[in-house]
C-alpha positions, 0 to 999 in steps of 0.5 A: 385098592389099598385100604390099610389100618389107621394105626399103620398109616399114622405110624408111617406119617409120624416117622416123616419129618418133612412137609407132606401132601396127603390126598384123601377122601375122608370127610373133613370132620374125620380129621383132627384140627391142627392149625399147622395144616393147610387143606385144599379142596378141589371140586369137579364138575358133577357130571364128570365126577358121575361118569368117572364114579360110574366107570370106577364102580364098574371096574371094582372087584367087590370081593377084594374091596370087602376083604380089604375093608374087613381087614381094615375096619372089621366086620361090624364096620363093614356092615355099617359102611356098606348098608347104603350101597345099592344091591343091584346096579341099573343097566342104564347109565342115565338111571345110574347118573340120576340115582347118583345125583339124587342120593343123599349123603351117607356114610356108605361107599357111595360118593355123591354130589352131596358129599362134595357140597358138604366137604366144601362147607366143612372146609369153609367152617374149619377155615373160619374157626382157624381165623378166629 
């Protein structure tokens, strides 16, 4: 997992003078509006996303994740970001699936179907503003 400080990423992007494609998982409201930028939203079948996320979480080295987040956003940000994460992982894949489906969107590390729906709505709102 590669989490880098924002200043480092921005510096790297600023020296590039060619057109670039950036894949991100940041909510759209976390990015500055620029009329020169085109955003493409790609959604997935939520069932596929749930299984993929479940496998992703099962393979995470949480100590490495916490260390990378600590370096990138500091201890206060880490506490806030991980507050919504469940402390115990259910043994049942079915229970994990439904917990994922029912989870509210949060600023934590848990990607939920709500995140995808909200991301799509925000992109539509941003597009509408750009067309005005």
